[in-house]
PADRENLUM-896352 format. One record per residue (C-alpha): z, x, y; residue number from 1; residue in three letters. Coordinates in Angstrom, 2 decimals, decimal comma. Layout:
! PADRENLUM-896352
[[Z; X; Y]; NUM; ala]
...
END
This chain:
! PADRENLUM-896352
[[0,04; 0,11; 0,01]; 1; met]
[[-0,74; 1,39; 3,49]; 2; ala]
[[2,05; 2,05; 5,83]; 3; pro]
[[2,55; -0,69; 8,38]; 4; pro]
[[2,34; 1,84; 11,04]; 5; val]
[[0,76; 5,39; 11,47]; 6; thr]
[[2,16; 7,73; 13,89]; 7; val]
[[-0,35; 9,41; 16,08]; 8; ala]
[[1,78; 11,60; 18,17]; 9; ser]
[[5,46; 12,37; 19,15]; 10; arg]
[[6,22; 13,92; 22,49]; 11; arg]
[[9,54; 15,17; 24,20]; 12; ala]
[[9,96; 13,71; 27,67]; 13; val]
[[12,05; 15,92; 29,96]; 14; lys]
[[13,16; 15,43; 33,52]; 15; pro]
[[13,11; 18,25; 35,99]; 16; pro]
[[15,99; 20,79; 35,46]; 17; pro]
[[19,28; 20,15; 37,06]; 18; arg]
[[22,74; 21,61; 37,06]; 19; pro]
[[24,39; 20,95; 33,56]; 20; arg]
[[26,89; 18,21; 33,67]; 21; glu]
[[29,55; 16,53; 31,17]; 22; arg]
[[30,20; 12,89; 31,49]; 23; ile]
[[33,19; 11,93; 29,50]; 24; pro]
[[33,00; 8,75; 27,35]; 25; leu]
[[35,41; 5,87; 27,98]; 26; thr]
[[37,22; 3,64; 25,60]; 27; ala]
[[34,32; 1,11; 25,83]; 28; trp]
[[31,83; 3,86; 25,10]; 29; asp]
[[33,81; 5,62; 22,19]; 30; leu]
[[34,38; 2,38; 20,35]; 31; ala]
[[30,70; 2,07; 19,73]; 32; leu]
[[30,12; 5,49; 18,21]; 33; leu]
[[29,90; 4,24; 14,58]; 34; pro]
[[27,37; 1,33; 15,40]; 35; phe]
[[23,79; 1,17; 15,52]; 36; asp]
[[21,50; 2,21; 18,24]; 37; tyr]
[[20,25; -0,69; 20,45]; 38; leu]
[[16,83; -1,88; 19,45]; 39; gln]
[[14,57; -4,00; 21,86]; 40; tyr]
[[10,88; -4,31; 22,21]; 41; gly]
[[8,21; -5,99; 24,37]; 42; leu]
[[4,91; -7,31; 23,37]; 43; leu]
[[2,02; -6,96; 25,74]; 44; phe]
[[-1,62; -7,79; 26,16]; 45; ala]
[[-3,76; -4,81; 25,93]; 46; pro]
[[-3,88; -2,52; 28,95]; 47; pro]
[[-7,17; -1,89; 30,93]; 48; pro]
[[-9,56; 0,19; 28,76]; 49; pro]
[[-9,47; 3,04; 31,22]; 50; thr]
[[-5,80; 3,55; 31,08]; 51; ala]
[[-4,49; 6,64; 29,35]; 52; his]
[[-1,55; 4,39; 27,96]; 53; leu]
[[0,57; 7,01; 26,56]; 54; val]
[[-0,12; 9,70; 29,11]; 55; asp]
[[0,88; 7,08; 31,84]; 56; his]
[[4,03; 6,01; 30,24]; 57; leu]
[[5,09; 9,60; 29,38]; 58; his]
[[4,62; 10,51; 33,17]; 59; ala]
[[6,61; 7,65; 34,37]; 60; ala]
[[9,56; 8,03; 31,90]; 61; leu]
[[9,82; 11,71; 33,11]; 62; ala]
[[10,28; 10,44; 36,64]; 63; asp]
[[12,59; 7,68; 35,44]; 64; ala]
[[14,77; 10,41; 33,56]; 65; leu]
[[14,95; 12,31; 36,75]; 66; ala]
[[16,90; 9,43; 38,24]; 67; val]
[[18,77; 8,41; 34,81]; 68; tyr]
[[19,22; 11,95; 33,81]; 69; tyr]
[[22,12; 11,29; 31,27]; 70; pro]
[[19,56; 9,32; 29,17]; 71; val]
[[17,72; 12,67; 28,56]; 72; ala]
[[21,11; 14,39; 27,25]; 73; gly]
[[22,90; 14,38; 24,02]; 74; arg]
[[26,41; 13,54; 22,86]; 75; leu]
[[28,80; 16,61; 22,52]; 76; ala]
[[32,15; 16,88; 21,00]; 77; thr]
[[34,80; 19,31; 22,08]; 78; glu]
[[37,29; 20,12; 19,24]; 79; gln]
[[40,86; 20,27; 20,44]; 80; leu]
[[44,00; 21,24; 18,60]; 81; thr]
[[45,18; 17,66; 18,53]; 82; thr]
[[41,93; 15,96; 18,02]; 83; gly]
[[38,61; 15,76; 19,78]; 84; cys]
[[36,82; 14,40; 23,01]; 85; ser]
[[33,33; 13,31; 23,15]; 86; val]
[[31,11; 13,42; 26,24]; 87; ser]
[[27,37; 13,28; 27,34]; 88; ile]
[[25,94; 16,53; 27,71]; 89; asp]
[[23,50; 16,33; 30,40]; 90; cys]
[[21,25; 19,44; 30,04]; 91; ala]
[[17,76; 17,79; 30,01]; 92; ser]
[[17,38; 18,05; 26,28]; 93; gln]
[[14,93; 15,12; 26,54]; 94; gly]
[[13,84; 11,76; 25,34]; 95; ala]
[[11,07; 11,07; 23,03]; 96; glu]
[[7,91; 9,02; 23,21]; 97; ile]
[[5,94; 8,02; 20,05]; 98; ile]
[[2,36; 6,64; 19,75]; 99; his]
[[1,60; 4,72; 16,77]; 100; ala]
[[-1,10; 2,47; 15,32]; 101; val]
[[-0,48; -0,55; 13,40]; 102; ala]
[[-2,11; -1,30; 10,12]; 103; ala]
[[-5,75; -2,65; 10,35]; 104; asp]
[[-5,71; -6,41; 11,61]; 105; gly]
[[-2,15; -6,65; 12,85]; 106; val]
[[-2,44; -8,58; 15,95]; 107; ser]
[[-0,43; -10,42; 18,56]; 108; val]
[[-0,42; -13,42; 16,39]; 109; ala]
[[1,08; -11,68; 13,65]; 110; asp]
[[4,02; -10,67; 15,96]; 111; val]
[[4,36; -14,19; 17,68]; 112; val]
[[3,30; -16,79; 15,08]; 113; pro]
[[2,71; -20,42; 15,97]; 114; pro]
[[6,07; -21,49; 14,12]; 115; asp]
[[9,48; -20,16; 15,09]; 116; asp]
[[10,07; -17,71; 12,41]; 117; asp]
[[10,01; -13,94; 13,33]; 118; ile]
[[7,93; -11,98; 10,95]; 119; pro]
[[10,67; -9,32; 10,48]; 120; ala]
[[8,81; -6,95; 8,29]; 121; ala]
[[6,13; -6,40; 10,58]; 122; val]
[[8,16; -6,29; 13,85]; 123; val]
[[10,67; -3,91; 12,41]; 124; arg]
[[7,98; -1,40; 11,69]; 125; ser]
[[7,52; -0,96; 15,59]; 126; phe]
[[11,01; 0,40; 16,14]; 127; phe]
[[12,11; 4,15; 16,12]; 128; pro]
[[15,34; 5,52; 14,83]; 129; leu]
[[15,74; 2,60; 12,32]; 130; asp]
[[19,34; 3,13; 10,71]; 131; gly]
[[20,70; 5,52; 13,42]; 132; ala]
[[24,08; 5,25; 14,61]; 133; ile]
[[25,32; 6,10; 17,99]; 134; asn]
[[27,17; 9,18; 16,67]; 135; tyr]
[[23,80; 10,66; 15,67]; 136; asp]
[[23,08; 11,21; 19,33]; 137; gly]
[[24,75; 14,51; 18,94]; 138; his]
[[21,22; 15,53; 17,28]; 139; glu]
[[18,93; 12,78; 18,03]; 140; leu]
[[17,54; 11,74; 21,42]; 141; pro]
[[19,66; 9,15; 23,13]; 142; leu]
[[16,34; 7,18; 23,86]; 143; phe]
[[13,06; 6,98; 22,00]; 144; val]
[[10,20; 4,72; 22,99]; 145; ala]
[[7,51; 3,66; 20,41]; 146; gln]
[[4,18; 2,66; 21,77]; 147; val]
[[2,46; 0,79; 18,82]; 148; thr]
[[-1,38; -0,22; 19,30]; 149; asp]
[[-2,17; -3,55; 17,86]; 150; leu]
[[-5,59; -5,02; 17,28]; 151; ala]
[[-5,51; -7,11; 20,57]; 152; asp]
[[-2,18; -5,80; 22,25]; 153; gly]
[[0,50; -3,25; 22,52]; 154; val]
[[4,13; -3,30; 21,49]; 155; phe]
[[6,51; -1,09; 23,26]; 156; val]
[[9,75; -0,50; 21,38]; 157; ala]
[[13,18; 1,26; 22,43]; 158; phe]
[[15,98; 2,74; 20,50]; 159; ala]
[[18,76; 3,46; 22,79]; 160; tyr]
[[22,20; 5,03; 22,08]; 161; asn]
[[24,62; 2,13; 22,79]; 162; his]
[[27,61; 4,85; 23,71]; 163; ala]
[[25,47; 5,68; 26,82]; 164; leu]
[[25,72; 2,24; 28,29]; 165; ser]
[[25,74; -1,54; 27,61]; 166; asp]
[[22,58; -3,93; 27,89]; 167; gly]
[[22,99; -4,41; 31,74]; 168; ala]
[[22,64; -0,75; 32,41]; 169; ala]
[[19,90; -0,45; 29,71]; 170; leu]
[[17,70; -2,94; 31,28]; 171; trp]
[[18,14; -1,47; 34,79]; 172; asp]
[[16,85; 1,85; 33,40]; 173; phe]
[[13,88; 0,13; 31,65]; 174; leu]
[[13,01; -1,69; 34,78]; 175; asn]
[[13,07; 1,40; 36,81]; 176; thr]
[[10,76; 3,00; 34,35]; 177; trp]
[[8,50; 0,01; 34,58]; 178; ala]
[[8,52; 0,00; 38,28]; 179; gln]
[[7,61; 3,63; 38,53]; 180; ile]
[[4,80; 3,10; 36,01]; 181; ala]
[[3,33; 0,21; 38,07]; 182; arg]
[[3,46; 2,27; 41,27]; 183; ala]
[[1,55; 5,03; 39,39]; 184; gly]
[[-1,23; 2,75; 38,37]; 185; leu]
[[-1,42; 1,40; 41,94]; 186; ala]
[[-1,36; 4,74; 43,74]; 187; ala]
[[-3,89; 7,42; 43,73]; 188; pro]
[[-3,06; 10,15; 41,19]; 189; pro]
[[-0,39; 12,72; 42,12]; 190; gln]
[[0,56; 10,71; 45,22]; 191; thr]
[[3,72; 12,48; 46,64]; 192; pro]
[[6,83; 10,61; 46,52]; 193; gly]
[[5,39; 7,62; 44,59]; 194; ala]
[[8,17; 7,51; 42,16]; 195; ala]
[[10,93; 7,68; 44,94]; 196; ala]
[[9,16; 4,91; 46,79]; 197; ala]
[[9,00; 2,79; 43,69]; 198; ala]
[[12,78; 2,80; 43,06]; 199; thr]
[[13,93; 2,78; 46,79]; 200; ala]
[[14,67; -1,05; 46,43]; 201; ser]
[[16,90; -0,59; 43,42]; 202; arg]
[[20,57; 0,11; 43,50]; 203; ala]
[[21,04; 3,79; 42,35]; 204; pro]
[[22,73; 4,31; 39,16]; 205; pro]
[[26,40; 5,19; 39,17]; 206; val]
[[27,33; 7,71; 36,53]; 207; phe]
[[30,97; 8,24; 37,41]; 208; glu]
[[32,95; 6,52; 34,46]; 209; arg]
[[35,56; 3,83; 35,21]; 210; trp]
[[39,04; 4,84; 34,83]; 211; ser]
[[42,12; 2,28; 34,76]; 212; pro]
[[43,93; 4,29; 37,55]; 213; asp]
[[41,06; 4,21; 39,80]; 214; gly]
[[40,38; 7,86; 39,68]; 215; gly]
[[37,87; 9,91; 37,90]; 216; ala]
[[37,80; 9,46; 34,27]; 217; ala]
[[39,35; 12,10; 32,27]; 218; ala]
[[38,07; 12,93; 28,70]; 219; pro]
[[39,87; 10,78; 26,00]; 220; ile]
[[41,24; 12,94; 23,19]; 221; val]
[[40,65; 11,12; 19,70]; 222; leu]
[[43,16; 11,88; 17,09]; 223; pro]
[[40,71; 13,10; 14,64]; 224; tyr]
[[40,43; 16,87; 13,78]; 225; thr]
[[37,98; 16,17; 10,96]; 226; asp]
[[34,90; 14,32; 12,18]; 227; arg]
[[33,20; 14,09; 8,85]; 228; thr]
[[34,48; 10,54; 8,25]; 229; trp]
[[32,32; 9,45; 10,98]; 230; leu]
[[29,00; 10,31; 9,64]; 231; thr]
[[26,90; 8,46; 7,31]; 232; lys]
[[26,64; 11,19; 4,86]; 233; lys]
[[30,40; 10,62; 4,26]; 234; thr]
[[30,39; 6,94; 4,72]; 235; his]
[[26,83; 5,72; 3,98]; 236; pro]
[[26,44; 2,10; 5,28]; 237; pro]
[[25,80; -0,96; 3,17]; 238; pro]
[[22,23; -1,95; 2,72]; 239; pro]
[[20,84; -4,17; 5,37]; 240; pro]
[[21,41; -7,85; 4,52]; 241; pro]
[[18,52; -10,13; 3,54]; 242; glu]
[[17,92; -12,26; 6,75]; 243; leu]
[[15,64; -14,81; 8,13]; 244; arg]
[[15,20; -14,76; 12,00]; 245; glu]
[[13,99; -17,39; 14,42]; 246; met]
[[13,29; -17,21; 18,27]; 247; met]
[[13,88; -20,73; 19,61]; 248; leu]
[[13,35; -21,95; 23,13]; 249; his]
[[15,71; -24,21; 25,14]; 250; phe]
[[14,36; -25,73; 28,25]; 251; ser]
[[16,49; -25,99; 31,51]; 252; pro]
[[16,42; -29,84; 30,79]; 253; glu]
[[17,64; -29,51; 27,16]; 254; ser]
[[20,56; -27,22; 28,41]; 255; leu]
[[21,33; -29,64; 31,12]; 256; ala]
[[21,50; -32,37; 28,49]; 257; gly]
[[23,74; -30,40; 26,34]; 258; leu]
[[26,08; -29,64; 29,29]; 259; lys]
[[26,12; -33,27; 30,30]; 260; glu]
[[26,95; -34,43; 26,87]; 261; arg]
[[29,84; -32,05; 26,77]; 262; ala]
[[31,06; -33,24; 30,08]; 263; arg]
[[31,03; -36,75; 28,95]; 264; glu]
[[32,92; -36,14; 25,83]; 265; glu]
[[35,59; -34,22; 27,86]; 266; leu]
[[35,91; -36,96; 30,41]; 267; leu]
[[36,43; -39,55; 27,62]; 268; ala]
[[39,19; -37,34; 26,04]; 269; ala]
[[40,80; -37,29; 29,55]; 270; gly]
[[40,15; -33,38; 30,03]; 271; asp]
[[38,97; -33,65; 33,57]; 272; glu]
[[39,49; -29,81; 34,12]; 273; asp]
[[37,30; -28,98; 31,16]; 274; gly]
[[34,67; -31,48; 32,29]; 275; ala]
[[34,46; -29,88; 35,72]; 276; thr]
[[34,39; -26,34; 34,43]; 277; ala]
[[31,93; -26,63; 31,47]; 278; val]
[[28,76; -24,64; 31,93]; 279; thr]
[[25,35; -24,48; 30,21]; 280; arg]
[[26,33; -21,46; 28,31]; 281; phe]
[[29,51; -23,02; 26,80]; 282; gln]
[[27,45; -26,11; 25,90]; 283; ala]
[[24,75; -23,95; 24,19]; 284; leu]
[[27,50; -21,76; 22,54]; 285; ser]
[[29,09; -25,03; 21,12]; 286; ser]
[[25,70; -26,26; 19,74]; 287; leu]
[[25,10; -22,82; 17,77]; 288; leu]
[[28,53; -22,60; 16,57]; 289; trp]
[[28,76; -26,09; 15,21]; 290; arg]
[[25,33; -26,27; 13,77]; 291; cys]
[[25,52; -22,87; 12,13]; 292; val]
[[28,88; -23,71; 10,59]; 293; ala]
[[27,43; -26,81; 9,27]; 294; arg]
[[24,32; -24,90; 7,90]; 295; ala]
[[26,64; -22,68; 6,08]; 296; arg]
[[28,10; -25,76; 4,19]; 297; arg]
[[31,64; -24,56; 4,77]; 298; leu]
[[34,50; -26,33; 2,92]; 299; ser]
[[36,82; -28,35; 5,08]; 300; ser]
[[39,44; -25,74; 4,61]; 301; glu]
[[37,26; -22,64; 5,54]; 302; gln]
[[37,94; -21,26; 9,04]; 303; glu]
[[35,23; -20,32; 11,43]; 304; thr]
[[35,38; -18,67; 15,09]; 305; val]
[[32,86; -18,04; 17,87]; 306; cys]
[[32,75; -14,60; 19,40]; 307; arg]
[[30,46; -13,40; 22,21]; 308; phe]
[[30,00; -10,44; 24,29]; 309; ala]
[[31,30; -10,66; 27,94]; 310; ile]
[[30,67; -8,41; 30,80]; 311; asp]
[[33,61; -6,79; 32,57]; 312; asn]
[[31,98; -5,79; 35,76]; 313; arg]
[[32,67; -8,72; 37,98]; 314; glu]
[[36,02; -9,47; 36,28]; 315; arg]
[[37,70; -6,24; 37,17]; 316; leu]
[[39,71; -5,76; 40,33]; 317; arg]
[[38,02; -4,22; 42,17]; 318; pro]
[[34,92; -4,89; 40,52]; 319; pro]
[[32,64; -2,13; 39,24]; 320; leu]
[[29,94; -0,82; 41,70]; 321; pro]
[[26,42; -2,20; 41,54]; 322; ala]
[[24,49; 0,20; 39,38]; 323; gly]
[[27,49; 1,19; 37,08]; 324; tyr]
[[25,93; 3,06; 34,24]; 325; phe]
[[27,95; 2,92; 31,08]; 326; gly]
[[29,60; 0,41; 28,85]; 327; asn]
[[31,76; -2,36; 30,21]; 328; ser]
[[31,46; -5,22; 27,89]; 329; val]
[[33,97; -6,61; 25,38]; 330; tyr]
[[33,60; -9,14; 22,43]; 331; thr]
[[36,00; -11,91; 22,85]; 332; ile]
[[36,47; -15,02; 20,90]; 333; ser]
[[37,74; -18,58; 21,04]; 334; thr]
[[41,64; -18,69; 21,07]; 335; glu]
[[41,80; -19,07; 17,31]; 336; ala]
[[39,88; -19,58; 14,14]; 337; val]
[[39,61; -23,37; 13,19]; 338; val]
[[38,86; -25,09; 9,87]; 339; pro]
[[35,35; -26,23; 9,59]; 340; ala]
[[36,75; -29,73; 9,28]; 341; ser]
[[38,33; -29,61; 12,70]; 342; glu]
[[35,44; -27,90; 14,31]; 343; leu]
[[33,25; -30,90; 13,35]; 344; his]
[[35,76; -33,59; 14,03]; 345; ala]
[[36,71; -32,43; 17,33]; 346; arg]
[[33,24; -32,74; 18,64]; 347; gly]
[[30,79; -30,86; 21,03]; 348; his]
[[32,90; -31,19; 24,21]; 349; gly]
[[35,93; -29,72; 22,72]; 350; trp]
[[33,97; -26,85; 21,27]; 351; thr]
[[32,45; -26,03; 24,55]; 352; ala]
[[35,67; -26,18; 26,43]; 353; ala]
[[37,15; -23,79; 23,68]; 354; ala]
[[34,55; -21,22; 24,74]; 355; val]
[[35,33; -22,05; 28,42]; 356; gly]
[[38,89; -21,17; 27,93]; 357; arg]
[[37,92; -17,85; 26,24]; 358; ala]
[[36,02; -16,84; 29,27]; 359; val]
[[38,57; -18,03; 31,88]; 360; ala]
[[41,19; -15,91; 29,93]; 361; ala]
[[39,30; -12,93; 30,36]; 362; his]
[[40,64; -11,69; 33,60]; 363; thr]
[[41,30; -8,21; 35,22]; 364; asp]
[[44,78; -8,29; 33,64]; 365; ala]
[[43,51; -9,03; 30,19]; 366; ala]
[[40,81; -6,25; 30,40]; 367; ile]
[[43,29; -3,82; 31,40]; 368; arg]
[[45,75; -4,77; 28,74]; 369; ala]
[[43,14; -4,45; 26,09]; 370; arg]
[[42,18; -0,97; 27,49]; 371; val]
[[45,72; 0,12; 27,61]; 372; ala]
[[46,39; -1,13; 23,98]; 373; ala]
[[43,40; 0,93; 22,73]; 374; trp]
[[44,38; 4,06; 24,73]; 375; met]
[[47,75; 3,93; 23,14]; 376; ala]
[[46,37; 4,02; 19,81]; 377; asp]
[[42,57; 5,16; 19,80]; 378; pro]
[[40,86; 3,75; 16,81]; 379; ala]
[[37,26; 3,93; 15,76]; 380; ile]
[[36,10; 1,56; 13,06]; 381; val]
[[34,32; 3,36; 10,20]; 382; pro]
[[30,59; 2,37; 9,86]; 383; pro]
[[30,69; 1,49; 6,27]; 384; ala]
[[33,27; -1,18; 6,38]; 385; thr]
[[32,65; -4,96; 5,90]; 386; glu]
[[33,05; -5,27; 9,73]; 387; thr]
[[29,62; -3,45; 10,13]; 388; thr]
[[27,69; -6,17; 8,49]; 389; thr]
[[29,68; -9,17; 9,18]; 390; arg]
[[31,70; -8,48; 12,55]; 391; pro]
[[35,21; -9,75; 12,71]; 392; leu]
[[34,74; -13,19; 10,94]; 393; his]
[[32,33; -13,80; 8,16]; 394; gly]
[[32,10; -17,56; 8,94]; 395; asn]
[[31,49; -17,21; 12,62]; 396; gly]
[[28,78; -16,68; 14,94]; 397; val]
[[28,46; -13,72; 17,28]; 398; val]
[[26,35; -14,20; 20,47]; 399; ile]
[[25,14; -11,14; 22,29]; 400; val]
[[22,72; -9,94; 25,02]; 401; his]
[[22,07; -12,19; 28,04]; 402; ser]
[[19,42; -14,39; 29,63]; 403; pro]
[[20,41; -12,63; 33,00]; 404; arg]
[[18,83; -9,47; 31,90]; 405; phe]
[[15,50; -8,92; 33,68]; 406; asp]
[[13,70; -8,69; 30,33]; 407; val]
[[10,44; -9,93; 31,69]; 408; tyr]
[[10,36; -7,71; 34,75]; 409; gly]
[[9,30; -4,80; 32,63]; 410; cys]
[[5,65; -4,95; 33,75]; 411; asp]
[[4,44; -1,25; 33,27]; 412; phe]
[[1,13; -1,96; 35,41]; 413; gly]
[[-0,95; -4,42; 33,25]; 414; trp]
[[1,03; -7,53; 33,36]; 415; gly]
[[4,52; -8,91; 32,28]; 416; lys]
[[5,34; -8,98; 28,53]; 417; pro]
[[4,17; -11,76; 26,37]; 418; leu]
[[7,36; -11,69; 24,23]; 419; ala]
[[10,58; -9,86; 23,64]; 420; ala]
[[11,96; -9,03; 20,23]; 421; arg]
[[14,74; -7,02; 18,64]; 422; ser]
[[14,75; -4,61; 15,62]; 423; gly]
[[16,86; -4,50; 12,48]; 424; arg]
[[19,82; -2,80; 14,27]; 425; ala]
[[23,23; -4,53; 14,01]; 426; ala]
[[21,60; -7,77; 12,35]; 427; lys]
[[23,79; -9,79; 10,11]; 428; tyr]
[[24,19; -13,43; 9,07]; 429; asp]
[[25,28; -15,27; 12,12]; 430; gly]
[[24,17; -13,10; 14,97]; 431; arg]
[[22,67; -14,86; 17,96]; 432; val]
[[20,90; -12,99; 20,78]; 433; ser]
[[20,17; -14,73; 24,20]; 434; leu]
[[17,08; -13,80; 26,26]; 435; phe]
[[15,60; -15,25; 29,37]; 436; pro]
[[12,73; -17,56; 29,00]; 437; ala]
[[9,32; -16,06; 29,72]; 438; arg]
[[8,51; -18,68; 32,17]; 439; asp]
[[10,79; -16,73; 34,76]; 440; gly]
[[13,30; -18,47; 37,03]; 441; gly]
[[13,33; -21,94; 35,43]; 442; ser]
[[16,49; -21,39; 33,84]; 443; gly]
[[15,37; -21,72; 30,20]; 444; gly]
[[16,78; -19,54; 27,43]; 445; val]
[[15,30; -18,16; 24,37]; 446; asp]
[[17,70; -17,81; 21,40]; 447; val]
[[17,00; -15,31; 18,62]; 448; glu]
[[19,03; -16,61; 15,44]; 449; val]
[[19,52; -14,37; 12,34]; 450; ala]
[[20,81; -16,19; 9,22]; 451; leu]
[[21,01; -15,65; 5,47]; 452; ala]
[[17,67; -17,38; 4,09]; 453; pro]
[[19,61; -20,30; 2,62]; 454; glu]
[[21,66; -20,87; 5,63]; 455; asn]
[[18,42; -20,87; 7,84]; 456; met]
[[16,88; -23,28; 5,32]; 457; ala]
[[19,82; -25,62; 5,84]; 458; ala]
[[19,61; -25,21; 9,67]; 459; leu]
[[15,96; -26,37; 9,58]; 460; glu]
[[17,10; -29,82; 8,33]; 461; leu]
[[19,81; -30,25; 11,03]; 462; asp]
[[18,31; -32,96; 13,18]; 463; gly]
[[21,00; -32,55; 15,88]; 464; val]
[[20,13; -28,84; 16,53]; 465; phe]
[[16,39; -29,45; 16,40]; 466; trp]
[[16,69; -32,31; 19,10]; 467; ala]
[[17,83; -29,74; 21,41]; 468; ala]
[[15,18; -27,18; 20,73]; 469; val]
[[12,11; -27,32; 22,98]; 470; thr]
[[8,56; -26,43; 21,93]; 471; pro]
[[7,82; -23,19; 23,43]; 472; asp]
[[4,75; -23,65; 25,67]; 473; ala]
[[4,35; -19,96; 26,28]; 474; ser]
[[3,95; -19,23; 22,65]; 475; arg]
[[1,40; -22,07; 22,26]; 476; gln]
[[-0,68; -20,49; 25,13]; 477; leu]
[[-0,93; -17,48; 22,90]; 478; leu]
[[-2,63; -19,46; 20,23]; 479; trp]
[[-5,26; -21,37; 22,41]; 480; lys]
END
């Protein structure tokens, strides 16, 4: 059988030399060392025939790395008598860009079929560094892009070391790269200052890491004198689970309807505060949690929980500066696990309010208390535990990524993406990723759902769930 993609070239991408610098990792960064690189990708229509695509993207990436120089570094560990500390070694070691060609006949339609299923085997072949964990960034590039030629389009995939930053900072970096690339196509070749002019409107990245006391972040000493436990050679990860994946569209009208139904249920139950505070995110989370629990056919006594990633930036006091480059995300959960029978009996409004209470409780004081508890007993979860494949609760859902990220702003010069997808990294039964809808500022949300095949088959029969899903007009346009 022919390989799904053939690699045509690999190139190192280095920014101009600069003074060497070490940036210590924070508690938020360190906790991610055993976990997968982030993998996101964008599908594009073919670029103009005259464009030397990889050359163009290579040059723009080098300019972007001059601004985001830690992305071109490597992780470094200093061994101490009482443990070790990990930092980003910013010495312009370089990122990487790969040019690949998909097997004959693989087209845009194979990546975005007319139904909701994601052809995972095809899409996963477009992503580099599959299986890499963040600790591998001691040797591997912290950022690798793979540009894969399709029969009638291009897929640009990214593998990004999550210890560097969270998704908010990643998409800032990617949009900076795209902005420089657009300017490069619009300006005459070798125009002086084109890259600087392209990024002048963006908030500059802030690389100084946050510290609870407000000063410069000091290196954190991890209580490990033997680091071999953290590597895959010592703790090989379990095989990837068998999954089905779908990308589903929820229109602004559908989200508003979910919110209104939750509000009405809460008012009927006498919870006026909950009804006033309910949001579209809470209502969507309620639908996903309840319907996935039903698709799993949990017994009445089995417990379930909803967990989701939440940004700390605006919740800290003072808030983090615009452009903060690093991780500032926690995963939080509804206040307690609940039996499946109670989840279904309580209703949509109660479930939405439970999500809202978790969000409201995530205050500056709560964030600082969680950081202090970790600092008092630093612990990194080994990569080969059950937690890696089913984070924190096997019967729950985990909601990650954000529709606020400017995914479709990544126009490299020949039009905005046709679709966004993620790779195999950190996929498990019950993972849900939220993306903005392609139609821009309408307020719609695209939801990527990964479930065990038998659970996805049951979800397909859930009329309540599918009544809220909206036919994706942008996908239908690709098939006209």
